[in-house]
mmCIF file of the N, C-alpha and C atoms, coordinates in Angstrom:
data_MODEL
# 
_entry.id   MODEL 
# 
loop_
_atom_site.group_PDB 
_atom_site.id 
_atom_site.type_symbol 
_atom_site.label_atom_id 
_atom_site.label_alt_id 
_atom_site.label_comp_id 
_atom_site.label_asym_id 
_atom_site.label_entity_id 
_atom_site.label_seq_id 
_atom_site.pdbx_PDB_ins_code 
_atom_site.Cartn_x 
_atom_site.Cartn_y 
_atom_site.Cartn_z 
_atom_site.occupancy 
_atom_site.B_iso_or_equiv 
_atom_site.pdbx_formal_charge 
_atom_site.auth_seq_id 
_atom_site.auth_comp_id 
_atom_site.auth_asym_id 
_atom_site.auth_atom_id 
_atom_site.pdbx_PDB_model_num 
ATOM 1   N N  . MET A 1 1  ? 173.775 -127.957 118.499 1.00 0.00 ? 1  MET A N  1 
ATOM 2   C CA . MET A 1 1  ? 174.719 -127.789 118.981 1.00 0.00 ? 1  MET A CA 1 
ATOM 3   C C  . MET A 1 1  ? 173.952 -126.539 120.220 1.00 0.00 ? 1  MET A C  1 
ATOM 4   N N  . THR A 1 2  ? 174.971 -126.219 121.150 1.00 0.00 ? 2  THR A N  1 
ATOM 5   C CA . THR A 1 2  ? 174.593 -125.130 121.737 1.00 0.00 ? 2  THR A CA 1 
ATOM 6   C C  . THR A 1 2  ? 176.125 -124.090 121.915 1.00 0.00 ? 2  THR A C  1 
ATOM 7   N N  . ASP A 1 3  ? 175.412 -123.094 121.865 1.00 0.00 ? 3  ASP A N  1 
ATOM 8   C CA . ASP A 1 3  ? 176.808 -122.046 121.751 1.00 0.00 ? 3  ASP A CA 1 
ATOM 9   C C  . ASP A 1 3  ? 177.705 -122.167 122.661 1.00 0.00 ? 3  ASP A C  1 
ATOM 10  N N  . LYS A 1 4  ? 178.081 -122.963 123.420 1.00 0.00 ? 4  LYS A N  1 
ATOM 11  C CA . LYS A 1 4  ? 179.241 -122.668 124.263 1.00 0.00 ? 4  LYS A CA 1 
ATOM 12  C C  . LYS A 1 4  ? 179.767 -124.824 123.852 1.00 0.00 ? 4  LYS A C  1 
ATOM 13  N N  . GLU A 1 5  ? 178.655 -125.260 122.844 1.00 0.00 ? 5  GLU A N  1 
ATOM 14  C CA . GLU A 1 5  ? 179.681 -126.099 122.666 1.00 0.00 ? 5  GLU A CA 1 
ATOM 15  C C  . GLU A 1 5  ? 180.245 -125.975 121.190 1.00 0.00 ? 5  GLU A C  1 
ATOM 16  N N  . LEU A 1 6  ? 179.926 -124.751 120.510 1.00 0.00 ? 6  LEU A N  1 
ATOM 17  C CA . LEU A 1 6  ? 180.184 -124.317 119.157 1.00 0.00 ? 6  LEU A CA 1 
ATOM 18  C C  . LEU A 1 6  ? 181.447 -123.700 119.330 1.00 0.00 ? 6  LEU A C  1 
ATOM 19  N N  . ILE A 1 7  ? 180.827 -122.957 120.212 1.00 0.00 ? 7  ILE A N  1 
ATOM 20  C CA . ILE A 1 7  ? 183.070 -122.420 120.371 1.00 0.00 ? 7  ILE A CA 1 
ATOM 21  C C  . ILE A 1 7  ? 184.102 -122.935 120.691 1.00 0.00 ? 7  ILE A C  1 
ATOM 22  N N  . ARG A 1 8  ? 183.801 -124.071 122.094 1.00 0.00 ? 8  ARG A N  1 
ATOM 23  C CA . ARG A 1 8  ? 184.564 -124.913 122.601 1.00 0.00 ? 8  ARG A CA 1 
ATOM 24  C C  . ARG A 1 8  ? 185.104 -125.542 120.992 1.00 0.00 ? 8  ARG A C  1 
ATOM 25  N N  . THR A 1 9  ? 184.155 -126.465 120.066 1.00 0.00 ? 9  THR A N  1 
ATOM 26  C CA . THR A 1 9  ? 183.927 -127.326 119.269 1.00 0.00 ? 9  THR A CA 1 
ATOM 27  C C  . THR A 1 9  ? 185.801 -126.152 117.990 1.00 0.00 ? 9  THR A C  1 
ATOM 28  N N  . LEU A 1 10 ? 184.591 -124.998 117.658 1.00 0.00 ? 10 LEU A N  1 
ATOM 29  C CA . LEU A 1 10 ? 185.670 -123.966 116.939 1.00 0.00 ? 10 LEU A CA 1 
ATOM 30  C C  . LEU A 1 10 ? 187.640 -123.600 117.437 1.00 0.00 ? 10 LEU A C  1 
ATOM 31  N N  . GLU A 1 11 ? 187.164 -123.691 118.750 1.00 0.00 ? 11 GLU A N  1 
ATOM 32  C CA . GLU A 1 11 ? 188.729 -123.432 119.472 1.00 0.00 ? 11 GLU A CA 1 
ATOM 33  C C  . GLU A 1 11 ? 189.398 -124.131 119.335 1.00 0.00 ? 11 GLU A C  1 
ATOM 34  N N  . LYS A 1 12 ? 188.782 -125.656 119.202 1.00 0.00 ? 12 LYS A N  1 
ATOM 35  C CA . LYS A 1 12 ? 189.848 -126.828 119.240 1.00 0.00 ? 12 LYS A CA 1 
ATOM 36  C C  . LYS A 1 12 ? 190.433 -127.151 117.710 1.00 0.00 ? 12 LYS A C  1 
ATOM 37  N N  . CYS A 1 13 ? 189.626 -126.044 116.269 1.00 0.00 ? 13 CYS A N  1 
ATOM 38  C CA . CYS A 1 13 ? 189.828 -126.197 115.335 1.00 0.00 ? 13 CYS A CA 1 
ATOM 39  C C  . CYS A 1 13 ? 191.017 -125.402 114.889 1.00 0.00 ? 13 CYS A C  1 
ATOM 40  N N  . ILE A 1 14 ? 190.786 -124.394 115.772 1.00 0.00 ? 14 ILE A N  1 
ATOM 41  C CA . ILE A 1 14 ? 191.655 -122.998 115.160 1.00 0.00 ? 14 ILE A CA 1 
ATOM 42  C C  . ILE A 1 14 ? 193.205 -123.051 116.265 1.00 0.00 ? 14 ILE A C  1 
ATOM 43  N N  . ARG A 1 15 ? 192.924 -123.915 116.873 1.00 0.00 ? 15 ARG A N  1 
ATOM 44  C CA . ARG A 1 15 ? 194.869 -124.019 117.509 1.00 0.00 ? 15 ARG A CA 1 
ATOM 45  C C  . ARG A 1 15 ? 194.915 -125.396 117.110 1.00 0.00 ? 15 ARG A C  1 
ATOM 46  N N  . GLN A 1 16 ? 194.446 -126.000 116.059 1.00 0.00 ? 16 GLN A N  1 
ATOM 47  C CA . GLN A 1 16 ? 194.616 -127.278 114.941 1.00 0.00 ? 16 GLN A CA 1 
ATOM 48  C C  . GLN A 1 16 ? 195.023 -126.432 113.768 1.00 0.00 ? 16 GLN A C  1 
ATOM 49  N N  . GLN A 1 17 ? 194.054 -126.572 113.280 1.00 0.00 ? 17 GLN A N  1 
ATOM 50  C CA . GLN A 1 17 ? 194.482 -125.954 111.611 1.00 0.00 ? 17 GLN A CA 1 
ATOM 51  C C  . GLN A 1 17 ? 194.206 -125.080 110.830 1.00 0.00 ? 17 GLN A C  1 
ATOM 52  N N  . ASN A 1 18 ? 194.262 -124.803 110.196 1.00 0.00 ? 18 ASN A N  1 
ATOM 53  C CA . ASN A 1 18 ? 193.296 -123.689 108.983 1.00 0.00 ? 18 ASN A CA 1 
ATOM 54  C C  . ASN A 1 18 ? 192.160 -123.488 109.269 1.00 0.00 ? 18 ASN A C  1 
ATOM 55  N N  . CYS A 1 19 ? 191.809 -122.468 109.127 1.00 0.00 ? 19 CYS A N  1 
ATOM 56  C CA . CYS A 1 19 ? 190.118 -123.094 109.170 1.00 0.00 ? 19 CYS A CA 1 
ATOM 57  C C  . CYS A 1 19 ? 188.922 -122.520 108.525 1.00 0.00 ? 19 CYS A C  1 
ATOM 58  N N  . PHE A 1 20 ? 189.617 -122.550 107.215 1.00 0.00 ? 20 PHE A N  1 
ATOM 59  C CA . PHE A 1 20 ? 188.261 -121.809 105.991 1.00 0.00 ? 20 PHE A CA 1 
ATOM 60  C C  . PHE A 1 20 ? 188.223 -123.228 104.699 1.00 0.00 ? 20 PHE A C  1 
ATOM 61  N N  . THR A 1 21 ? 187.622 -123.805 105.263 1.00 0.00 ? 21 THR A N  1 
ATOM 62  C CA . THR A 1 21 ? 187.347 -125.672 105.131 1.00 0.00 ? 21 THR A CA 1 
ATOM 63  C C  . THR A 1 21 ? 185.557 -125.956 105.362 1.00 0.00 ? 21 THR A C  1 
ATOM 64  N N  . ALA A 1 22 ? 185.695 -127.613 104.960 1.00 0.00 ? 22 ALA A N  1 
ATOM 65  C CA . ALA A 1 22 ? 184.781 -127.960 104.282 1.00 0.00 ? 22 ALA A CA 1 
ATOM 66  C C  . ALA A 1 22 ? 183.932 -128.627 105.941 1.00 0.00 ? 22 ALA A C  1 
ATOM 67  N N  . GLU A 1 23 ? 185.588 -128.300 106.865 1.00 0.00 ? 23 GLU A N  1 
ATOM 68  C CA . GLU A 1 23 ? 184.947 -129.681 107.984 1.00 0.00 ? 23 GLU A CA 1 
ATOM 69  C C  . GLU A 1 23 ? 183.972 -128.423 109.181 1.00 0.00 ? 23 GLU A C  1 
ATOM 70  N N  . VAL A 1 24 ? 184.827 -126.919 108.660 1.00 0.00 ? 24 VAL A N  1 
ATOM 71  C CA . VAL A 1 24 ? 184.161 -125.868 109.929 1.00 0.00 ? 24 VAL A CA 1 
ATOM 72  C C  . VAL A 1 24 ? 183.112 -125.552 109.342 1.00 0.00 ? 24 VAL A C  1 
ATOM 73  N N  . ARG A 1 25 ? 182.588 -125.594 108.532 1.00 0.00 ? 25 ARG A N  1 
ATOM 74  C CA . ARG A 1 25 ? 181.499 -125.415 107.667 1.00 0.00 ? 25 ARG A CA 1 
ATOM 75  C C  . ARG A 1 25 ? 180.729 -126.264 108.543 1.00 0.00 ? 25 ARG A C  1 
ATOM 76  N N  . ASP A 1 26 ? 180.674 -128.023 107.656 1.00 0.00 ? 26 ASP A N  1 
ATOM 77  C CA . ASP A 1 26 ? 179.869 -128.589 108.842 1.00 0.00 ? 26 ASP A CA 1 
ATOM 78  C C  . ASP A 1 26 ? 179.600 -128.456 110.435 1.00 0.00 ? 26 ASP A C  1 
ATOM 79  N N  . ILE A 1 27 ? 180.396 -128.436 110.719 1.00 0.00 ? 27 ILE A N  1 
ATOM 80  C CA . ILE A 1 27 ? 179.892 -127.897 111.698 1.00 0.00 ? 27 ILE A CA 1 
ATOM 81  C C  . ILE A 1 27 ? 179.004 -126.148 112.609 1.00 0.00 ? 27 ILE A C  1 
ATOM 82  N N  . LEU A 1 28 ? 179.480 -125.348 111.351 1.00 0.00 ? 28 LEU A N  1 
ATOM 83  C CA . LEU A 1 28 ? 178.490 -124.455 111.738 1.00 0.00 ? 28 LEU A CA 1 
ATOM 84  C C  . LEU A 1 28 ? 176.605 -124.851 111.050 1.00 0.00 ? 28 LEU A C  1 
ATOM 85  N N  . ILE A 1 29 ? 176.980 -125.263 110.302 1.00 0.00 ? 29 ILE A N  1 
ATOM 86  C CA . ILE A 1 29 ? 175.314 -126.294 109.839 1.00 0.00 ? 29 ILE A CA 1 
ATOM 87  C C  . ILE A 1 29 ? 175.072 -126.907 110.986 1.00 0.00 ? 29 ILE A C  1 
ATOM 88  N N  . ALA A 1 30 ? 175.530 -127.660 111.754 1.00 0.00 ? 30 ALA A N  1 
ATOM 89  C CA . ALA A 1 30 ? 175.471 -127.852 112.733 1.00 0.00 ? 30 ALA A CA 1 
ATOM 90  C C  . ALA A 1 30 ? 174.614 -127.630 113.532 1.00 0.00 ? 30 ALA A C  1 
ATOM 91  N N  . TYR A 1 31 ? 175.608 -125.799 113.770 1.00 0.00 ? 31 TYR A N  1 
ATOM 92  C CA . TYR A 1 31 ? 174.763 -125.706 114.546 1.00 0.00 ? 31 TYR A CA 1 
ATOM 93  C C  . TYR A 1 31 ? 173.802 -124.756 114.114 1.00 0.00 ? 31 TYR A C  1 
ATOM 94  N N  . LYS A 1 32 ? 173.849 -124.743 112.786 1.00 0.00 ? 32 LYS A N  1 
ATOM 95  C CA . LYS A 1 32 ? 172.424 -123.759 112.187 1.00 0.00 ? 32 LYS A CA 1 
ATOM 96  C C  . LYS A 1 32 ? 171.368 -124.667 112.577 1.00 0.00 ? 32 LYS A C  1 
ATOM 97  N N  . ASN A 1 33 ? 171.586 -125.605 112.588 1.00 0.00 ? 33 ASN A N  1 
ATOM 98  C CA . ASN A 1 33 ? 170.165 -127.170 111.913 1.00 0.00 ? 33 ASN A CA 1 
ATOM 99  C C  . ASN A 1 33 ? 169.703 -126.926 113.298 1.00 0.00 ? 33 ASN A C  1 
ATOM 100 N N  . GLY A 1 34 ? 170.840 -126.694 114.978 1.00 0.00 ? 34 GLY A N  1 
ATOM 101 C CA . GLY A 1 34 ? 170.530 -126.911 116.451 1.00 0.00 ? 34 GLY A CA 1 
ATOM 102 C C  . GLY A 1 34 ? 169.648 -125.624 116.297 1.00 0.00 ? 34 GLY A C  1 
ATOM 103 N N  . GLY A 1 35 ? 169.096 -125.108 115.463 1.00 0.00 ? 35 GLY A N  1 
ATOM 104 C CA . GLY A 1 35 ? 168.315 -122.965 115.880 1.00 0.00 ? 35 GLY A CA 1 
ATOM 105 C C  . GLY A 1 35 ? 169.505 -122.616 116.285 1.00 0.00 ? 35 GLY A C  1 
ATOM 106 N N  . GLY A 1 36 ? 171.579 -122.103 115.782 1.00 0.00 ? 36 GLY A N  1 
ATOM 107 C CA . GLY A 1 36 ? 171.634 -122.042 115.987 1.00 0.00 ? 36 GLY A CA 1 
ATOM 108 C C  . GLY A 1 36 ? 171.464 -120.337 115.418 1.00 0.00 ? 36 GLY A C  1 
ATOM 109 N N  . GLN A 1 37 ? 171.848 -119.144 115.942 1.00 0.00 ? 37 GLN A N  1 
ATOM 110 C CA . GLN A 1 37 ? 171.534 -118.406 115.155 1.00 0.00 ? 37 GLN A CA 1 
ATOM 111 C C  . GLN A 1 37 ? 172.952 -117.420 114.514 1.00 0.00 ? 37 GLN A C  1 
ATOM 112 N N  . GLN A 1 38 ? 172.726 -117.088 113.031 1.00 0.00 ? 38 GLN A N  1 
ATOM 113 C CA . GLN A 1 38 ? 174.042 -116.128 112.792 1.00 0.00 ? 38 GLN A CA 1 
ATOM 114 C C  . GLN A 1 38 ? 174.595 -114.922 113.694 1.00 0.00 ? 38 GLN A C  1 
ATOM 115 N N  . GLN A 1 39 ? 173.604 -114.235 113.964 1.00 0.00 ? 39 GLN A N  1 
ATOM 116 C CA . GLN A 1 39 ? 174.446 -112.927 114.776 1.00 0.00 ? 39 GLN A CA 1 
ATOM 117 C C  . GLN A 1 39 ? 174.877 -113.625 115.841 1.00 0.00 ? 39 GLN A C  1 
ATOM 118 N N  . THR A 1 40 ? 174.623 -114.693 116.416 1.00 0.00 ? 40 THR A N  1 
ATOM 119 C CA . THR A 1 40 ? 175.276 -115.257 117.777 1.00 0.00 ? 40 THR A CA 1 
ATOM 120 C C  . THR A 1 40 ? 176.645 -115.732 117.352 1.00 0.00 ? 40 THR A C  1 
ATOM 121 N N  . ALA A 1 41 ? 176.556 -116.092 115.871 1.00 0.00 ? 41 ALA A N  1 
ATOM 122 C CA . ALA A 1 41 ? 177.304 -117.079 115.643 1.00 0.00 ? 41 ALA A CA 1 
ATOM 123 C C  . ALA A 1 41 ? 178.354 -116.096 115.950 1.00 0.00 ? 41 ALA A C  1 
ATOM 124 N N  . GLN A 1 42 ? 178.213 -115.626 115.077 1.00 0.00 ? 42 GLN A N  1 
ATOM 125 C CA . GLN A 1 42 ? 179.348 -114.442 114.709 1.00 0.00 ? 42 GLN A CA 1 
ATOM 126 C C  . GLN A 1 42 ? 179.837 -113.138 115.613 1.00 0.00 ? 42 GLN A C  1 
ATOM 127 N N  . LYS A 1 43 ? 178.629 -112.741 116.918 1.00 0.00 ? 43 LYS A N  1 
ATOM 128 C CA . LYS A 1 43 ? 179.206 -112.050 118.129 1.00 0.00 ? 43 LYS A CA 1 
ATOM 129 C C  . LYS A 1 43 ? 180.197 -113.194 119.084 1.00 0.00 ? 43 LYS A C  1 
ATOM 130 N N  . LEU A 1 44 ? 180.100 -114.755 118.690 1.00 0.00 ? 44 LEU A N  1 
ATOM 131 C CA . LEU A 1 44 ? 180.547 -115.574 120.137 1.00 0.00 ? 44 LEU A CA 1 
ATOM 132 C C  . LEU A 1 44 ? 182.170 -115.669 119.480 1.00 0.00 ? 44 LEU A C  1 
ATOM 133 N N  . LEU A 1 45 ? 182.740 -115.420 117.985 1.00 0.00 ? 45 LEU A N  1 
ATOM 134 C CA . LEU A 1 45 ? 183.541 -115.461 117.051 1.00 0.00 ? 45 LEU A CA 1 
ATOM 135 C C  . LEU A 1 45 ? 184.434 -114.019 117.020 1.00 0.00 ? 45 LEU A C  1 
ATOM 136 N N  . GLU A 1 46 ? 183.505 -113.350 116.968 1.00 0.00 ? 46 GLU A N  1 
ATOM 137 C CA . GLU A 1 46 ? 184.598 -111.808 117.188 1.00 0.00 ? 46 GLU A CA 1 
ATOM 138 C C  . GLU A 1 46 ? 185.081 -111.631 118.656 1.00 0.00 ? 46 GLU A C  1 
ATOM 139 N N  . LYS A 1 47 ? 184.279 -111.979 120.053 1.00 0.00 ? 47 LYS A N  1 
ATOM 140 C CA . LYS A 1 47 ? 184.572 -112.564 121.158 1.00 0.00 ? 47 LYS A CA 1 
ATOM 141 C C  . LYS A 1 47 ? 186.214 -113.065 121.389 1.00 0.00 ? 47 LYS A C  1 
ATOM 142 N N  . LEU A 1 48 ? 185.950 -114.074 121.053 1.00 0.00 ? 48 LEU A N  1 
ATOM 143 C CA . LEU A 1 48 ? 186.871 -115.377 120.393 1.00 0.00 ? 48 LEU A CA 1 
ATOM 144 C C  . LEU A 1 48 ? 188.800 -114.456 119.625 1.00 0.00 ? 48 LEU A C  1 
ATOM 145 N N  . ALA A 1 49 ? 188.177 -114.047 118.871 1.00 0.00 ? 49 ALA A N  1 
ATOM 146 C CA . ALA A 1 49 ? 189.041 -112.798 117.607 1.00 0.00 ? 49 ALA A CA 1 
ATOM 147 C C  . ALA A 1 49 ? 189.886 -112.444 119.327 1.00 0.00 ? 49 ALA A C  1 
ATOM 148 N N  . ILE A 1 50 ? 189.189 -111.795 119.833 1.00 0.00 ? 50 ILE A N  1 
ATOM 149 C CA . ILE A 1 50 ? 189.975 -110.134 121.105 1.00 0.00 ? 50 ILE A CA 1 
ATOM 150 C C  . ILE A 1 50 ? 190.247 -110.785 121.793 1.00 0.00 ? 50 ILE A C  1 
ATOM 151 N N  . ASP A 1 51 ? 190.002 -112.470 122.109 1.00 0.00 ? 51 ASP A N  1 
ATOM 152 C CA . ASP A 1 51 ? 190.222 -113.621 123.288 1.00 0.00 ? 51 ASP A CA 1 
ATOM 153 C C  . ASP A 1 51 ? 191.766 -113.602 123.128 1.00 0.00 ? 51 ASP A C  1 
ATOM 154 N N  . PHE A 1 52 ? 192.232 -113.945 121.641 1.00 0.00 ? 52 PHE A N  1 
ATOM 155 C CA . PHE A 1 52 ? 193.336 -114.372 120.579 1.00 0.00 ? 52 PHE A CA 1 
ATOM 156 C C  . PHE A 1 52 ? 194.144 -113.845 119.833 1.00 0.00 ? 52 PHE A C  1 
ATOM 157 N N  . SER A 1 53 ? 193.338 -111.836 120.557 1.00 0.00 ? 53 SER A N  1 
ATOM 158 C CA . SER A 1 53 ? 194.624 -110.999 120.069 1.00 0.00 ? 53 SER A CA 1 
ATOM 159 C C  . SER A 1 53 ? 195.833 -111.215 120.275 1.00 0.00 ? 53 SER A C  1 
ATOM 160 N N  . ASP A 1 54 ? 196.838 -112.169 120.911 1.00 0.00 ? 54 ASP A N  1 
ATOM 161 C CA . ASP A 1 54 ? 197.991 -111.486 121.121 1.00 0.00 ? 54 ASP A CA 1 
ATOM 162 C C  . ASP A 1 54 ? 198.288 -112.717 120.042 1.00 0.00 ? 54 ASP A C  1 
ATOM 163 N N  . ASN A 1 55 ? 197.888 -113.385 119.360 1.00 0.00 ? 55 ASN A N  1 
ATOM 164 C CA . ASN A 1 55 ? 198.693 -114.143 118.454 1.00 0.00 ? 55 ASN A CA 1 
ATOM 165 C C  . ASN A 1 55 ? 197.808 -114.359 117.350 1.00 0.00 ? 55 ASN A C  1 
ATOM 166 N N  . GLU A 1 56 ? 198.564 -113.742 116.384 1.00 0.00 ? 56 GLU A N  1 
ATOM 167 C CA . GLU A 1 56 ? 197.906 -113.558 114.779 1.00 0.00 ? 56 GLU A CA 1 
ATOM 168 C C  . GLU A 1 56 ? 197.304 -114.404 114.069 1.00 0.00 ? 56 GLU A C  1 
ATOM 169 N N  . LEU A 1 57 ? 198.451 -116.110 114.446 1.00 0.00 ? 57 LEU A N  1 
ATOM 170 C CA . LEU A 1 57 ? 197.221 -116.924 113.785 1.00 0.00 ? 57 LEU A CA 1 
ATOM 171 C C  . LEU A 1 57 ? 196.432 -117.359 113.859 1.00 0.00 ? 57 LEU A C  1 
ATOM 172 N N  . LEU A 1 58 ? 196.021 -117.457 114.895 1.00 0.00 ? 58 LEU A N  1 
ATOM 173 C CA . LEU A 1 58 ? 194.853 -117.911 116.070 1.00 0.00 ? 58 LEU A CA 1 
ATOM 174 C C  . LEU A 1 58 ? 193.666 -116.921 115.446 1.00 0.00 ? 58 LEU A C  1 
ATOM 175 N N  . GLN A 1 59 ? 194.131 -115.901 115.597 1.00 0.00 ? 59 GLN A N  1 
ATOM 176 C CA . GLN A 1 59 ? 192.915 -114.390 114.849 1.00 0.00 ? 59 GLN A CA 1 
ATOM 177 C C  . GLN A 1 59 ? 192.575 -114.593 113.421 1.00 0.00 ? 59 GLN A C  1 
ATOM 178 N N  . ASP A 1 60 ? 193.982 -114.557 113.272 1.00 0.00 ? 60 ASP A N  1 
ATOM 179 C CA . ASP A 1 60 ? 193.592 -114.723 111.428 1.00 0.00 ? 60 ASP A CA 1 
ATOM 180 C C  . ASP A 1 60 ? 192.454 -116.282 111.418 1.00 0.00 ? 60 ASP A C  1 
ATOM 181 N N  . ARG A 1 61 ? 192.455 -117.578 111.969 1.00 0.00 ? 61 ARG A N  1 
ATOM 182 C CA . ARG A 1 61 ? 192.062 -118.074 111.619 1.00 0.00 ? 61 ARG A CA 1 
ATOM 183 C C  . ARG A 1 61 ? 190.877 -118.405 111.930 1.00 0.00 ? 61 ARG A C  1 
ATOM 184 N N  . THR A 1 62 ? 190.387 -117.415 113.428 1.00 0.00 ? 62 THR A N  1 
ATOM 185 C CA . THR A 1 62 ? 188.596 -116.514 113.724 1.00 0.00 ? 62 THR A CA 1 
ATOM 186 C C  . THR A 1 62 ? 187.997 -116.460 112.582 1.00 0.00 ? 62 THR A C  1 
ATOM 187 N N  . TYR A 1 63 ? 189.677 -114.809 112.150 1.00 0.00 ? 63 TYR A N  1 
ATOM 188 C CA . TYR A 1 63 ? 188.195 -114.242 111.256 1.00 0.00 ? 63 TYR A CA 1 
ATOM 189 C C  . TYR A 1 63 ? 188.034 -115.529 110.607 1.00 0.00 ? 63 TYR A C  1 
ATOM 190 N N  . ASP A 1 64 ? 188.522 -116.510 109.592 1.00 0.00 ? 64 ASP A N  1 
ATOM 191 C CA . ASP A 1 64 ? 188.143 -116.528 108.555 1.00 0.00 ? 64 ASP A CA 1 
ATOM 192 C C  . ASP A 1 64 ? 186.634 -117.390 108.708 1.00 0.00 ? 64 ASP A C  1 
ATOM 193 N N  . ILE A 1 65 ? 186.582 -117.672 110.398 1.00 0.00 ? 65 ILE A N  1 
ATOM 194 C CA . ILE A 1 65 ? 185.187 -118.560 110.619 1.00 0.00 ? 65 ILE A CA 1 
ATOM 195 C C  . ILE A 1 65 ? 184.964 -117.524 110.657 1.00 0.00 ? 65 ILE A C  1 
ATOM 196 N N  . VAL A 1 66 ? 184.384 -115.901 110.347 1.00 0.00 ? 66 VAL A N  1 
ATOM 197 C CA . VAL A 1 66 ? 183.653 -115.059 111.159 1.00 0.00 ? 66 VAL A CA 1 
ATOM 198 C C  . VAL A 1 66 ? 183.157 -115.250 109.621 1.00 0.00 ? 66 VAL A C  1 
ATOM 199 N N  . PHE A 1 67 ? 184.590 -115.021 108.710 1.00 0.00 ? 67 PHE A N  1 
ATOM 200 C CA . PHE A 1 67 ? 183.941 -114.842 106.627 1.00 0.00 ? 67 PHE A CA 1 
ATOM 201 C C  . PHE A 1 67 ? 183.131 -116.261 106.305 1.00 0.00 ? 67 PHE A C  1 
ATOM 202 N N  . ILE A 1 68 ? 182.804 -117.097 106.973 1.00 0.00 ? 68 ILE A N  1 
ATOM 203 C CA . ILE A 1 68 ? 182.638 -118.303 106.871 1.00 0.00 ? 68 ILE A CA 1 
ATOM 204 C C  . ILE A 1 68 ? 180.548 -117.982 107.269 1.00 0.00 ? 68 ILE A C  1 
ATOM 205 N N  . VAL A 1 69 ? 180.878 -117.330 108.220 1.00 0.00 ? 69 VAL A N  1 
ATOM 206 C CA . VAL A 1 69 ? 179.723 -117.329 108.900 1.00 0.00 ? 69 VAL A CA 1 
ATOM 207 C C  . VAL A 1 69 ? 178.627 -115.678 108.506 1.00 0.00 ? 69 VAL A C  1 
ATOM 208 N N  . THR A 1 70 ? 179.037 -115.019 108.167 1.00 0.00 ? 70 THR A N  1 
ATOM 209 C CA . THR A 1 70 ? 179.308 -113.470 107.314 1.00 0.00 ? 70 THR A CA 1 
ATOM 210 C C  . THR A 1 70 ? 178.243 -113.939 105.613 1.00 0.00 ? 70 THR A C  1 
ATOM 211 N N  . GLY A 1 71 ? 178.850 -114.914 105.463 1.00 0.00 ? 71 GLY A N  1 
ATOM 212 C CA . GLY A 1 71 ? 178.920 -115.347 103.521 1.00 0.00 ? 71 GLY A CA 1 
ATOM 213 C C  . GLY A 1 71 ? 180.224 -113.515 102.698 1.00 0.00 ? 71 GLY A C  1 
ATOM 214 N N  . TRP A 1 72 ? 180.839 -113.972 103.493 1.00 0.00 ? 72 TRP A N  1 
ATOM 215 C CA . TRP A 1 72 ? 182.435 -112.955 103.414 1.00 0.00 ? 72 TRP A CA 1 
ATOM 216 C C  . TRP A 1 72 ? 183.085 -114.155 102.498 1.00 0.00 ? 72 TRP A C  1 
ATOM 217 N N  . CYS A 1 73 ? 182.680 -115.478 101.682 1.00 0.00 ? 73 CYS A N  1 
ATOM 218 C CA . CYS A 1 73 ? 183.334 -116.581 100.734 1.00 0.00 ? 73 CYS A CA 1 
ATOM 219 C C  . CYS A 1 73 ? 182.593 -116.725 100.017 1.00 0.00 ? 73 CYS A C  1 
ATOM 220 N N  . ASN A 1 74 ? 183.331 -117.924 99.416  1.00 0.00 ? 74 ASN A N  1 
ATOM 221 C CA . ASN A 1 74 ? 183.113 -118.207 98.454  1.00 0.00 ? 74 ASN A CA 1 
ATOM 222 C C  . ASN A 1 74 ? 181.496 -118.823 98.316  1.00 0.00 ? 74 ASN A C  1 
ATOM 223 N N  . PRO A 1 75 ? 180.655 -119.299 97.559  1.00 0.00 ? 75 PRO A N  1 
ATOM 224 C CA . PRO A 1 75 ? 178.616 -119.330 97.349  1.00 0.00 ? 75 PRO A CA 1 
ATOM 225 C C  . PRO A 1 75 ? 178.867 -121.430 98.016  1.00 0.00 ? 75 PRO A C  1 
ATOM 226 N N  . GLU A 1 76 ? 180.388 -121.350 97.701  1.00 0.00 ? 76 GLU A N  1 
ATOM 227 C CA . GLU A 1 76 ? 179.446 -122.880 98.352  1.00 0.00 ? 76 GLU A CA 1 
ATOM 228 C C  . GLU A 1 76 ? 179.947 -123.468 99.852  1.00 0.00 ? 76 GLU A C  1 
ATOM 229 N N  . ILE A 1 77 ? 180.262 -122.701 99.736  1.00 0.00 ? 77 ILE A N  1 
ATOM 230 C CA . ILE A 1 77 ? 181.220 -123.015 101.662 1.00 0.00 ? 77 ILE A CA 1 
ATOM 231 C C  . ILE A 1 77 ? 180.558 -122.105 102.428 1.00 0.00 ? 77 ILE A C  1 
ATOM 232 N N  . ARG A 1 78 ? 179.055 -120.714 102.269 1.00 0.00 ? 78 ARG A N  1 
ATOM 233 C CA . ARG A 1 78 ? 178.460 -120.412 103.120 1.00 0.00 ? 78 ARG A CA 1 
ATOM 234 C C  . ARG A 1 78 ? 177.293 -121.523 103.355 1.00 0.00 ? 78 ARG A C  1 
ATOM 235 N N  . VAL A 1 79 ? 177.397 -120.969 104.733 1.00 0.00 ? 79 VAL A N  1 
ATOM 236 C CA . VAL A 1 79 ? 176.280 -121.498 105.548 1.00 0.00 ? 79 VAL A CA 1 
ATOM 237 C C  . VAL A 1 79 ? 174.847 -120.866 105.475 1.00 0.00 ? 79 VAL A C  1 
ATOM 238 N N  . TRP A 1 80 ? 174.935 -119.371 106.110 1.00 0.00 ? 80 TRP A N  1 
ATOM 239 C CA . TRP A 1 80 ? 173.507 -118.397 106.234 1.00 0.00 ? 80 TRP A CA 1 
ATOM 240 C C  . TRP A 1 80 ? 173.507 -118.030 104.702 1.00 0.00 ? 80 TRP A C  1 
ATOM 241 N N  . GLU A 1 81 ? 172.360 -117.685 104.169 1.00 0.00 ? 81 GLU A N  1 
ATOM 242 C CA . GLU A 1 81 ? 172.210 -117.116 102.993 1.00 0.00 ? 81 GLU A CA 1 
ATOM 243 C C  . GLU A 1 81 ? 171.562 -115.645 103.029 1.00 0.00 ? 81 GLU A C  1 
# 
């Protein structure tokens, strides 16, 4: 999964649902397994959060994914150690 595919897929999830989910974790794992880096994912999501600065709900959902990426979540949902 490329960086562009990751953001496109996650943005779709952000617009549709709560993002602190196993589904989002699976997307991040696919990205990681495809060679995606934790720092890159974090930077892309932080930019997306800025893009959503006019919509608190979408921004909060984006930060939920950032928490998964950075490991600020329950151990069972972490992607990078």
